[in-house]
C-alpha positions as CSV (number, residue, x, y, z in Angstrom):
1,X,144.8,48.2,233.5
2,X,144.4,45.1,231.3
3,X,147.2,42.7,230.2
4,X,147.7,41.7,226.6
5,X,150.4,40.3,224.3
6,X,152.4,43.4,223.2
7,X,153.6,44.3,219.7
8,X,156.1,46.9,218.9
9,X,158.3,46.6,221.9
10,X,161.5,46.1,220.0
11,X,163.3,48.5,222.3
12,X,162.5,46.3,225.3
13,X,163.6,43.2,223.5
14,X,166.8,44.9,222.5
15,X,167.3,45.8,226.1
16,X,167.0,42.2,227.0
17,X,169.6,41.1,224.5
18,X,172.1,44.0,224.4
19,X,172.1,45.1,228.1
20,X,170.6,42.5,230.5
21,X,172.2,39.5,228.7
22,X,175.6,41.1,228.4
23,X,178.5,42.0,230.8
24,X,178.9,45.6,231.8
25,X,182.1,47.4,232.9
26,X,180.3,49.1,235.8
27,X,178.5,46.0,237.1
28,X,181.2,45.2,239.7
29,X,181.2,41.5,239.0
30,X,181.7,39.1,236.0
31,X,178.8,37.7,234.0
32,X,175.8,39.3,232.4
33,X,173.9,42.1,234.0
34,X,170.9,39.8,234.7
35,X,171.8,36.1,234.8
36,X,168.2,35.1,234.3
37,X,167.4,36.7,231.0
38,X,169.5,34.8,228.5
39,X,168.6,31.3,230.0
40,X,164.9,32.3,230.1
41,X,164.9,33.4,226.5
42,X,166.6,30.2,225.4
43,X,164.1,28.1,227.4
44,X,161.2,30.2,225.9
45,X,160.1,30.9,229.5
46,X,160.3,34.7,229.4
47,X,156.8,36.2,228.8
48,X,156.3,39.9,227.8
49,X,153.0,41.5,228.5
50,X,151.7,45.1,228.4
51,X,149.2,46.9,230.6
52,X,147.7,50.4,230.3
53,X,148.5,52.9,233.1
54,X,145.6,54.3,235.0
55,X,146.8,57.8,236.0
56,X,143.8,58.3,238.3
57,X,144.8,55.5,240.6
58,X,148.5,56.3,240.9
59,X,150.8,53.9,242.7
60,X,148.0,51.9,244.5
61,X,146.7,51.0,241.0
62,X,150.1,49.8,239.9
63,X,150.5,47.8,243.1
64,X,147.1,46.1,242.4
65,X,148.2,45.2,238.9
66,X,151.5,43.8,240.3
67,X,149.5,41.5,242.6
68,X,147.3,40.4,239.8
69,X,150.3,39.6,237.7
70,X,151.8,37.6,240.5
71,X,148.6,35.6,240.5
72,X,148.9,35.1,236.8
73,X,152.5,34.1,237.1
74,X,151.7,31.5,239.7
75,X,148.9,30.0,237.5
76,X,151.0,29.6,234.3
77,X,152.3,26.4,233.0
78,X,156.0,26.9,232.5
79,X,158.2,24.7,230.3
80,X,159.0,21.5,232.3
81,X,162.2,21.9,234.2
82,X,162.6,25.6,233.3
83,X,160.5,27.0,236.1
84,X,163.6,28.4,237.9
85,X,164.4,30.6,234.9
86,X,160.8,31.6,234.1
87,X,159.9,35.3,234.2
88,X,156.9,37.5,233.4
89,X,157.8,41.1,232.3
90,X,155.0,43.6,232.3
91,X,155.4,46.9,230.4
92,X,153.3,49.8,231.7
93,X,152.4,51.8,228.6
94,X,151.0,55.4,228.5
95,X,152.7,56.3,231.8
96,X,154.0,59.9,231.8
97,X,157.7,60.3,232.7
98,X,156.9,62.3,235.8
99,X,154.9,59.4,237.1
100,X,157.7,56.8,236.9
101,X,158.6,57.2,240.6
102,X,155.2,55.7,241.4
103,X,156.4,52.5,239.9
104,X,159.2,52.5,242.5
105,X,156.7,53.1,245.3
106,X,154.4,50.3,244.1
107,X,157.3,47.8,244.1
108,X,158.3,48.8,247.6
109,X,154.8,48.2,248.8
110,X,154.3,44.8,247.2
111,X,157.8,43.4,247.7
112,X,157.0,41.7,251.0
113,X,153.9,40.0,249.5
114,X,155.9,38.8,246.6
115,X,158.6,37.3,248.9
116,X,155.9,35.6,251.0
117,X,154.8,33.9,247.8
118,X,158.3,32.8,247.0
119,X,158.6,35.4,244.3
120,X,160.8,38.4,243.5
121,X,159.5,41.5,241.8
122,X,161.6,44.3,240.4
123,X,160.7,47.6,238.8
124,X,162.5,49.2,235.9
125,X,162.2,52.6,234.1
126,X,164.5,55.1,232.4
127,X,165.2,57.0,235.6
128,X,165.0,54.0,238.1
129,X,167.2,54.8,241.1
130,X,167.9,51.2,242.1
131,X,171.7,50.7,242.7
132,X,173.7,47.7,241.7
133,X,174.5,45.2,244.4
134,X,178.2,45.0,243.6
135,X,178.6,48.6,242.6
136,X,176.1,51.0,244.2
137,X,177.0,53.8,241.8
138,X,175.8,51.8,238.9
139,X,172.0,52.3,238.3
140,X,171.4,48.8,237.0
141,X,167.6,48.9,236.7
142,X,167.2,51.5,234.0
143,X,165.1,50.3,231.0
144,X,163.8,52.0,227.9
145,X,160.2,51.8,229.2
146,X,158.5,51.6,232.6
147,X,158.0,47.9,233.4
148,X,158.2,45.3,236.2
149,X,159.4,41.7,236.2
150,X,158.3,38.7,238.3
151,X,160.3,35.5,238.8
152,X,160.8,32.8,241.4
153,X,163.0,33.4,244.3
154,X,166.6,32.1,243.8
155,X,169.6,31.3,245.9
156,X,171.4,34.5,245.0
157,X,168.5,36.6,246.3
158,X,170.3,36.7,249.6
159,X,171.8,39.8,248.0
160,X,168.4,41.5,248.1
161,X,166.8,40.0,251.2
162,X,169.4,39.8,253.9
163,X,168.7,43.3,255.4
164,X,165.1,42.8,256.3
165,X,164.4,40.2,259.0
166,X,160.9,39.3,257.7
167,X,162.1,38.9,254.1
168,X,165.2,37.0,255.2
169,X,163.1,34.6,257.2
170,X,161.3,33.6,254.0
171,X,164.6,33.2,252.1
172,X,166.0,31.1,255.0
173,X,162.9,28.8,255.0
174,X,163.6,28.0,251.3
175,X,167.3,28.0,251.1
176,X,168.7,27.7,254.6
177,X,169.7,24.1,254.1
178,X,172.0,25.2,251.3
179,X,174.1,27.0,253.9
180,X,174.6,23.9,256.1
181,X,177.5,21.4,256.1
182,X,179.4,20.6,253.0
183,X,176.9,22.4,250.7
184,X,178.0,25.8,251.9
185,X,181.6,25.2,250.6
186,X,180.3,25.6,247.0
187,X,178.6,28.9,247.7
188,X,180.1,32.3,246.9
189,X,181.7,33.7,250.1
190,X,179.6,36.9,249.8
191,X,176.4,34.8,250.0
192,X,177.7,33.0,253.1
193,X,178.8,36.3,254.8
194,X,175.4,37.9,254.2
195,X,173.5,34.8,255.3
196,X,175.5,34.5,258.5
197,X,175.2,38.2,259.3
198,X,171.4,38.0,258.8
199,X,171.1,34.9,261.0
200,X,173.0,36.8,263.7
201,X,170.8,39.8,263.5
202,X,172.5,41.7,260.7
203,X,175.5,42.8,262.8
204,X,177.6,43.8,259.8
205,X,176.7,47.5,259.8
206,X,178.2,50.7,261.1
207,X,178.7,51.2,264.8
208,X,175.7,53.6,264.9
209,X,173.4,51.1,263.2
210,X,174.5,48.3,265.4
211,X,174.3,50.4,268.6
212,X,170.8,51.6,267.9
213,X,169.6,48.5,266.0
214,X,168.5,50.8,263.3
215,X,168.1,48.2,260.7
216,X,165.8,46.1,262.9
217,X,163.9,49.1,264.0
218,X,163.2,50.4,260.5
219,X,162.1,46.9,259.3
220,X,159.2,46.7,261.8
221,X,156.7,48.9,259.9
222,X,154.0,46.7,258.4
223,X,150.8,48.7,257.6
224,X,147.9,46.6,256.5
225,X,146.7,48.8,253.6
226,X,148.3,50.8,250.8
227,X,146.8,54.0,252.0
228,X,149.6,56.5,252.6
229,X,148.0,57.9,255.8
230,X,148.2,54.5,257.5
231,X,152.0,54.6,257.5
232,X,151.9,57.9,259.4
233,X,149.3,56.3,261.8
234,X,151.4,53.2,262.2
235,X,154.7,55.0,262.8
236,X,153.3,57.4,265.3
237,X,151.8,54.4,267.2
238,X,155.2,52.7,267.3
239,X,156.9,56.0,268.4
240,X,154.3,56.3,271.2
241,X,155.2,52.9,272.4
242,X,158.9,53.7,272.5
243,X,158.1,56.9,274.4
244,X,155.9,55.0,276.9
245,X,158.8,52.8,277.6
246,X,161.1,55.8,278.0
247,X,158.7,57.4,280.5
248,X,158.3,54.1,282.3
249,X,162.0,53.5,282.7
250,X,162.5,57.0,284.1
251,X,159.6,56.6,286.5
252,X,161.0,53.3,287.6
253,X,164.4,54.8,288.2
254,X,162.8,57.6,290.2
255,X,160.9,55.0,292.3
256,X,164.2,53.2,293.2
257,X,165.8,56.5,294.0
258,X,163.0,57.3,296.5
259,X,163.4,53.9,298.1
260,X,166.9,55.0,299.2
261,X,165.8,58.5,300.1
262,X,167.5,60.2,297.1
263,X,164.8,62.7,296.4
264,X,166.9,64.9,294.1
265,X,167.9,61.9,291.9
266,X,164.2,61.0,291.7
267,X,163.3,64.5,290.7
268,X,165.9,64.4,287.9
269,X,164.4,61.2,286.5
270,X,160.9,62.6,286.8
271,X,162.0,65.8,285.0
272,X,163.1,63.7,282.0
273,X,159.9,61.7,282.1
274,X,157.8,64.8,282.1
275,X,159.7,66.2,279.1
276,X,159.2,62.9,277.2
277,X,155.5,63.2,278.0
278,X,155.5,66.6,276.4
279,X,157.0,64.9,273.3
280,X,154.2,62.3,273.5
281,X,151.6,65.1,273.5
282,X,153.0,66.4,270.2
283,X,152.3,63.0,268.5
284,X,148.6,63.9,268.6
285,X,149.5,66.9,266.4
286,X,150.8,64.6,263.7
287,X,147.7,62.4,263.9
288,X,145.5,65.4,263.7
289,X,146.7,65.9,260.1
290,X,144.9,62.7,259.2
291,X,141.4,63.6,258.0
292,X,138.4,61.6,259.0
293,X,138.1,60.3,255.4
294,X,141.7,59.2,255.4
295,X,141.3,57.4,258.7
296,X,138.1,55.7,257.7
297,X,140.0,54.4,254.6
298,X,142.0,52.0,256.8
299,X,140.2,51.9,260.1
300,X,138.5,48.6,259.4
301,X,142.0,47.0,259.1
302,X,142.6,47.8,262.8
303,X,139.9,45.3,263.7
304,X,139.8,45.4,267.6
305,X,143.3,46.7,267.8
306,X,143.3,49.6,270.3
307,X,145.7,51.6,272.4
308,X,143.7,50.4,275.4
309,X,145.7,47.1,275.0
310,X,149.1,48.8,275.1
311,X,150.8,46.9,277.9
312,X,153.6,49.5,278.0
313,X,151.0,52.2,278.7
314,X,149.3,50.1,281.2
315,X,152.6,49.4,283.1
316,X,153.3,53.1,283.1
317,X,149.9,53.9,284.6
318,X,150.5,51.2,287.3
319,X,154.0,52.6,288.0
320,X,152.4,56.0,288.6
321,X,149.9,54.6,291.0
322,X,146.7,54.0,289.0
323,X,146.3,50.3,289.6
324,X,143.5,48.3,288.1
325,X,142.9,44.5,288.3
326,X,140.4,44.6,285.4
327,X,142.9,46.4,283.1
328,X,145.6,43.9,284.1
329,X,143.3,41.0,283.2
330,X,143.2,42.3,279.6
331,X,146.8,41.0,279.3
332,X,146.4,37.9,281.4
333,X,146.4,35.5,278.4
334,X,149.5,37.0,276.7
335,X,152.6,35.0,277.6
336,X,155.6,37.2,278.5
337,X,153.4,40.2,278.8
338,X,151.1,39.1,281.6
339,X,154.1,38.5,283.9
340,X,155.4,42.1,283.4
341,X,152.0,43.7,283.8
342,X,151.1,41.8,287.0
343,X,154.5,42.4,288.4
344,X,153.9,46.1,288.0
345,X,150.4,45.9,289.4
346,X,151.7,44.4,292.6
347,X,154.8,46.6,292.9
348,X,154.8,49.9,294.8
349,X,154.3,53.0,292.7
350,X,156.5,56.0,292.5
351,X,153.9,57.9,294.4
352,X,153.8,55.2,297.1
353,X,157.5,55.7,297.5
354,X,157.2,59.5,297.6
355,X,154.7,59.2,300.4
356,X,157.1,56.7,302.1
357,X,159.8,59.4,302.0
358,X,157.4,62.0,303.5
359,X,156.7,59.5,306.3
360,X,160.4,59.0,307.0
361,X,160.9,62.8,307.1
362,X,158.2,63.1,309.8
363,X,155.5,64.6,307.6
364,X,153.1,61.6,307.6
365,X,152.2,59.5,310.6
366,X,148.6,58.3,310.5
367,X,148.3,54.8,308.9
368,X,152.1,54.5,308.6
369,X,152.1,50.9,309.7
370,X,150.0,49.7,306.8
371,X,151.3,52.3,304.4
372,X,147.8,53.5,303.9
373,X,147.2,57.1,304.8
374,X,144.0,59.0,305.0
375,X,143.6,61.5,302.1
376,X,143.4,64.4,304.6
377,X,146.7,63.4,306.0
378,X,148.3,63.3,302.6
379,X,147.0,66.7,301.6
380,X,148.2,68.2,304.8
381,X,151.6,66.6,304.4
382,X,152.0,68.3,300.9
383,X,150.7,71.6,302.3
384,X,153.5,71.4,305.0
385,X,156.1,70.7,302.3
386,X,155.0,73.9,300.4
387,X,154.6,76.0,303.6
388,X,157.8,75.1,305.2
389,X,160.1,74.5,302.3
390,X,161.2,76.4,299.2
391,X,163.0,75.5,296.0
392,X,166.1,74.8,298.0
393,X,164.4,71.8,299.5
394,X,164.6,68.4,297.9
395,X,161.0,67.7,299.0
396,X,159.7,70.9,297.4
397,X,161.5,70.0,294.2
398,X,160.1,66.4,294.4
399,X,156.5,67.7,294.8
400,X,156.9,70.0,291.8
401,X,158.4,67.4,289.5
402,X,155.7,65.0,290.4
403,X,153.2,67.7,289.5
404,X,155.1,68.4,286.2
405,X,154.6,64.7,285.4
406,X,151.0,64.6,286.4
407,X,150.3,67.8,284.5
408,X,152.0,66.5,281.3
409,X,150.1,63.2,281.5
410,X,146.8,64.9,281.9
411,X,147.6,67.2,279.0
412,X,148.4,64.1,276.9
413,X,145.1,62.5,277.7
414,X,143.1,65.7,277.0
415,X,144.7,66.1,273.6
416,X,143.9,62.4,272.9
417,X,140.3,63.1,273.6
418,X,140.2,66.1,271.3
419,X,141.9,64.2,268.5
420,X,139.5,61.3,268.7
421,X,136.5,63.6,268.8
422,X,137.6,65.5,265.7
423,X,138.5,62.3,263.8
424,X,135.7,59.8,264.6
425,X,133.1,61.9,266.5
426,X,131.0,59.8,268.8
427,X,131.7,56.4,267.2
428,X,132.8,53.6,269.5
429,X,136.5,52.9,269.9
430,X,138.1,49.9,268.2
431,X,138.9,48.3,271.6
432,X,135.3,48.1,272.6
433,X,135.2,51.3,274.6
434,X,132.5,54.0,274.2
435,X,135.1,56.2,272.4
436,X,135.1,59.9,273.5
437,X,132.9,59.3,276.5
438,X,135.4,56.8,277.9
439,X,138.3,59.1,277.0
440,X,136.6,62.0,278.7
441,X,136.4,60.0,282.0
442,X,140.0,59.0,281.6
443,X,141.0,62.6,281.0
444,X,139.3,63.7,284.2
445,X,141.6,61.4,286.2
446,X,144.6,63.0,288.0
447,X,147.7,61.2,289.2
448,X,148.9,62.1,292.7
449,X,145.4,63.6,293.6
450,X,146.4,64.9,297.0
451,X,149.2,66.9,295.5
452,X,146.6,68.6,293.3
453,X,144.2,69.0,296.2
454,X,146.8,70.6,298.4
455,X,146.7,73.6,296.1
456,X,143.1,74.3,297.3
457,X,144.0,74.5,301.0
458,X,147.3,76.3,300.9
459,X,146.9,79.6,302.8
460,X,147.0,82.9,301.1
461,X,150.1,85.0,301.3
462,X,153.6,84.3,300.0
463,X,155.9,82.2,302.2
464,X,159.1,83.8,303.4
465,X,161.2,80.6,303.5
């Protein structure tokens, strides 16, 4: 795509004068549809350019042109004192009508970059779905041709930036002082309401949005490339972190239940944790749909970022009993994280508390003073649970739900190994690991090993209970 001074765009110029510069009955407010166009035309600070559409590059190509035009906009010499009403409008010619939605996607992708530069970028085309701010049923951004416009951010852009915390932060940095003291009395009440709501976390939504913090949650996706597969990778990564926290919270609740000898309550929590781990295992199915070529397209942007540095995962491993000083040290220099990781490292695990319960029930004696039992004693204790108790026993149910959890975790690790092997082969991992070799060793680990080993020494023959 290359920019040049356009000729024969009378329909666009007419749209400027007869639509954007005029009031409209469906707008929902007084004044012209776009308050910038008429002042910009009078100041001779509205530039119109045209670029050719490259159908082979789709929306990423449009996004690249948008960024180049933002560079061009920033480098221009605008009429003195008229910078605030300067605008660069770029018409995308030779774009098939069925490709117009790609213009919407490109704008969505570059909007944050524009705001970081103190700019606003908007897309327009004959089928543009953008709703009006004051009347959402009014499709305000429909133009005779596909185009996009760039201008400087303005005070009234609170209307467009209040819902996204990152974008609002940029707005607040530039215009926050206008909402202080006497100055705010001259602002429209709607601006003040939206500004205050954004400053307070956006709590002007429905009860569901507020309860789940949905607006905040959905504003946290910031892929580093325009490759579509990266968004899937990014979202699955965030979903995994949320599920790690879910499993960790349930395991922690089970641990506390065991402290007070409530084995069935602990089993109930462990049952939910195991089910969540099954859901975690399905996340690998989603990532398996990303081909090696797609992953390689954005892998460099990960740098050294790796799941090995997930502190929520690490805390979950510690909570289940796999403690590691070296793994804890990976988080030692991260304020706020190090404290949580080391606290979990030093805390008893859910398995420790399960063994403590077996001791209090008379099934473990050796090493009880130090809380350190010989592996043979642990295996025999679990064998006695299975020999002497059936499903009606809370200890039997505890053993089985612990096994459900360990089984689900091992399955999750095994599927991780398979996914990495099919995606990157034997390449090293981004976190400095050896990749599949490291994952294979990790997949061989079993939580609650004596509970697994007890299966090997259970006598033949069905118990009568």
